[in-house]
C-alpha positions in Angstrom: 45.6 72.2 103.9 43.4 69.6 105.6 44.3 66.0 105.2 41.4 63.6 105.1 42.0 60.0 106.2 40.9 57.4 103.7 39.9 54.2 105.7 42.6 51.6 104.9 40.0 48.8 104.3 37.3 50.9 102.8 34.8 48.7 100.9 36.4 45.5 102.0 34.8 42.4 103.5 36.7 40.5 106.1 36.1 37.0 107.6 37.9 36.6 111.0 37.9 33.4 113.0 38.4 33.4 116.8 36.6 36.6 117.3 35.1 36.0 120.8 38.2 37.6 122.4 41.9 38.3 122.2 43.5 39.0 118.8 40.2 38.1 116.9 38.1 40.7 118.8 40.8 43.4 118.6 41.2 42.8 114.9 37.4 42.9 114.2 37.2 46.3 115.9 40.4 47.6 114.2 39.4 46.3 110.7 35.9 47.8 111.1 37.3 51.1 112.2 39.2 51.2 108.9 36.0 50.6 106.9 35.7 46.8 106.6 32.5 44.8 107.0 33.1 42.0 109.4 32.0 38.3 109.5 32.9 37.2 113.0 33.3 33.5 113.4 33.8 31.8 116.7 32.7 28.6 118.5 31.9 30.7 121.6 28.5 32.2 120.8 28.2 34.7 123.6 31.6 36.3 123.3 31.3 36.4 119.6 27.9 38.2 119.8 29.5 40.7 122.2 32.3 41.4 119.6 29.7 42.1 116.9 27.8 44.4 119.2 31.0 46.3 119.9 31.7 46.6 116.1 28.2 47.8 115.5 28.5 50.4 118.3 31.3 51.9 116.2 28.8 52.4 113.5 30.4 49.6 111.4 28.8 46.5 109.7 29.3 43.1 111.3 27.5 39.7 111.4 28.2 36.8 113.8 28.3 33.2 113.0 29.0 30.3 115.4 31.7 28.3 113.8 33.8 25.3 114.7 36.9 25.6 112.5 37.4 21.9 112.4 34.1 21.6 110.4 34.5 22.0 106.7 30.7 22.6 106.4 30.7 25.4 109.0 33.6 27.2 107.4 32.0 26.9 104.0 28.8 28.4 105.5 30.8 31.3 107.0 32.3 32.2 103.6 28.8 31.9 102.0 27.4 34.2 104.7 30.1 36.8 103.8 29.1 36.7 100.1 25.4 36.6 100.7 25.4 39.5 103.3 28.1 41.8 101.8 28.4 40.6 98.2 32.0 39.4 98.3 35.0 38.4 100.5 38.3 40.2 100.3 40.2 39.4 103.6 40.4 36.2 105.6 42.1 36.1 109.0 42.5 32.5 110.1 43.1 33.4 113.7 41.2 30.8 115.7 43.5 28.6 117.8 43.9 26.8 121.1 46.6 26.2 123.6 45.3 23.5 125.9 46.4 23.3 129.6 47.1 19.6 129.1 49.7 20.4 126.4 53.2 19.8 127.8 56.2 17.8 126.6 56.1 14.9 124.2 56.2 12.3 127.0 53.4 13.7 129.1 51.0 15.1 126.5 48.1 12.8 125.7 46.9 11.9 122.2 43.5 13.7 122.7 45.4 16.9 123.3 47.6 16.5 120.3 44.6 15.6 118.0 42.5 18.5 119.3 45.3 21.1 118.9 46.3 20.0 115.4 42.6 19.9 114.3 41.9 23.4 115.3 45.3 25.1 114.7 46.3 23.4 111.5 43.3 21.7 109.9 41.2 24.7 110.8 43.6 27.0 108.8 43.7 24.7 105.8 39.9 24.4 105.7 39.6 28.2 106.1 41.7 28.6 103.0 39.9 25.8 101.2 36.6 27.6 101.3 37.8 31.2 101.2 40.1 31.0 98.2 37.3 30.4 95.6 35.5 33.5 97.1 38.7 35.5 97.0 39.1 34.5 93.3 35.5 35.7 92.7 36.5 39.0 94.3 39.5 39.4 92.0 42.1 38.7 94.7 42.6 39.3 98.4 44.6 38.8 101.5 44.8 35.8 103.8 46.4 36.1 107.2 47.2 33.0 109.3 48.0 33.3 113.0 51.3 31.5 113.8 53.4 32.2 116.9 57.0 33.0 117.9 57.2 29.3 119.0 57.1 28.4 115.3 60.6 29.9 115.1 62.1 29.3 118.6 61.5 26.6 121.2 59.3 27.7 124.0 60.7 28.0 127.6 57.5 26.3 128.8 56.8 23.0 126.9 53.7 23.0 124.7 54.6 20.4 122.1 51.3 20.1 120.2 50.9 23.9 120.1 54.4 24.5 118.9 54.1 21.8 116.2 50.8 23.3 115.0 52.3 26.8 114.7 55.3 25.4 112.7 52.8 23.9 110.3 51.0 27.2 109.9 54.3 28.8 108.7 54.9 26.0 106.2 51.4 25.9 104.8 51.4 29.7 104.6 54.5 29.7 102.4 53.0 27.0 100.1 49.7 28.8 99.7 51.5 32.0 98.9 53.5 30.5 96.1 50.5 28.6 94.6 48.2 31.6 94.5 50.6 34.5 93.9 49.6 35.0 90.3 45.9 35.2 91.2 46.3 38.3 93.3 45.8 36.3 96.5 48.4 37.1 99.1 49.0 34.8 102.1 51.1 35.8 105.1 51.4 34.7 108.7 51.5 36.8 111.9 53.7 35.5 114.7 52.8 37.1 118.0 55.2 37.0 120.9 53.8 36.2 124.4 50.6 38.2 124.8 48.6 39.6 127.7 45.5 37.6 126.6 43.3 35.2 128.4 44.7 32.3 126.3 48.3 32.8 127.5 47.5 34.1 131.0 45.5 30.9 131.7 48.5 28.9 130.7 51.1 31.0 132.5 49.0 30.9 135.7 51.7 31.8 138.2 53.9 34.8 138.5 56.9 32.5 138.3 55.7 31.1 134.9 55.1 34.6 133.7 58.5 35.8 134.7 60.1 32.7 133.1 58.6 33.8 129.8 59.2 37.5 130.2 63.0 37.0 130.8 63.2 36.1 127.1 61.5 39.2 125.8 63.9 42.1 125.3 61.0 44.6 125.7 60.3 43.0 129.1 56.5 43.0 128.8 53.7 41.0 127.2 52.2 42.2 124.0 48.6 43.4 123.7 46.0 42.0 121.4 45.5 45.5 120.0 49.2 45.5 118.9 48.6 42.3 116.9 45.5 43.8 115.4 47.6 46.7 114.0 50.0 44.2 112.4 47.1 42.2 110.9 45.6 45.4 109.6 48.8 46.1 107.7 48.8 42.5 106.2 45.1 42.9 105.3 45.5 46.2 103.6 47.0 47.2 100.3 50.0 48.7 102.2 51.5 45.2 102.1 50.7 44.7 98.4 54.1 43.2 97.6 54.2 40.9 100.6 53.3 37.3 100.3 54.6 34.1 101.9 56.1 36.2 104.7 55.9 35.8 108.5 55.5 39.1 110.4 57.0 38.7 113.8 55.4 41.0 116.4 57.2 39.7 119.5 58.9 42.5 121.5 62.3 41.4 120.1 62.1 37.8 121.4 63.1 36.0 118.2 65.8 38.5 117.4 67.5 37.7 120.7 67.6 34.0 119.9 67.6 33.3 116.2 70.8 33.1 114.2 70.3 34.0 110.5 70.6 31.0 108.3 
């Protein structure tokens, strides 16, 4: 008996932010491979165009839009583009985020760094939801995924106070959104990656000593890959996670398990 694989996101339309690289690009490719049409939104035009080209090379549908997630108007336009191009919106992956090199401890981190980090990592997620939720209602429900981090649960070995605070906020707002919209068929979950082998983290952990200081805390002893986060996001985007909302999916090589005591 031959078993035919039904694409897990067949007929779905996904808006993903932060698609110029890292988790965003890997997720765009993974979601598209499972049948989704992609609206790729990123402030970096060239990298984003490259992602869309890669998706199209797979024979999948994708459109690029240059978006600054701190702009309400630009996120509204991205949602409108999804509906005008593909007729609806089913999945939103609020993945865009920054970890600025000037982010350190509370004493040394300047206000501009704090403001920029919170604007992109927190306000950007809230605005993404603000504009996407009416579209998800029009589609009869859907899935929202917000990128958090293991540092929302445990303190980081390397100080990054604004980033850590921003990701804690993502966990809290994800829970509230989930509760508010649960009866509308709109699910809202967060994804907490552990330390990843991505440009974002590697530019921050820019010496072997810094990398080892982080890896000593990871039971698996290695950095995660963006493709592994994309697999987890795919699960949250798909109907396979249909009874999950308000949850945080930790994909962290065992890091939080080694440090967190159950409450």
